[in-house]
C-alpha positions, 0 to 999 in steps of 0.5 A: 781511147775509143774502140775501133769500129771493127771491135764494135761490129765484132761485139755487136755480132757476138751479142746478136748471135748469142741472143739468136741462139738463146731464142732458138734454144728456148723455142725448141724446148717449148716445142718439146714441152708442147709435144710432151704435154700433148702425149700426156693428155692423150695417155690420160684421156685413154685411161692409161695409168693413175695420176700422181705428182712427185711432191718431194725427192729426198734421195738420188741414188745410183739406181734411182730416186726415193720420193714422196708422191701425192695421188691426185685423186685422193690427195694421199701421200706415199713413199715411192722408189723410182727404179733407174730414174732421177725423177724431178720434183713437181712432175706429174706422172701417169703410172701403172705401178704397185706398192710393196715392202721397202727394205731400206725404210721397212715401210710396208707400203712403198710404191715401186715404179719401174721405167716401163710403168710410167705411161707419160709425164710432164715436168712441174715447170710446164705448169708453173706459169699457170695459176693454181686453179689451172694446175688443179684442173689436172685433178680428178673429181672433187670429194663433193662429187663434181667432176673437174674438166680433165685437161679442159681449162688447164689444157687450154691455159697450157696451150695458150702459154705454149703458143705465146712462148712459141710466138716469141 
């Protein structure tokens, strides 16, 4: 027994609507990520905050996240407490925060980050499609003293990736 033409049309219509909604949702997310990247680069170029990456999140609590962060200018790792935010692993943040005593770990050097101290951030997934060298272009000067292009090559590659995604 073959399905009736009406059933085939209904199935095709449902499939077309599903694909259209998925493409529209992806495009909206890409536009939002592009705006977030642009704001991040503007804050970064104006010197607002120090750049770090969330290396690993090891606890999500009711009042925030405990994580290990890596300072991009030195490569130094540090425990951090993000108040009232479940920070995503891999994210790059520009922060103006201070270190102090961590009562739960008895660590004298925990970075305490209040929500207002995060000047801008981008999810790590924004840079995931890029090569490691493009992600490294986010980093400040190397130990050899040569300056890398802040957002230069990485910014270009992100812009290309976003433009491709927007054109789909």
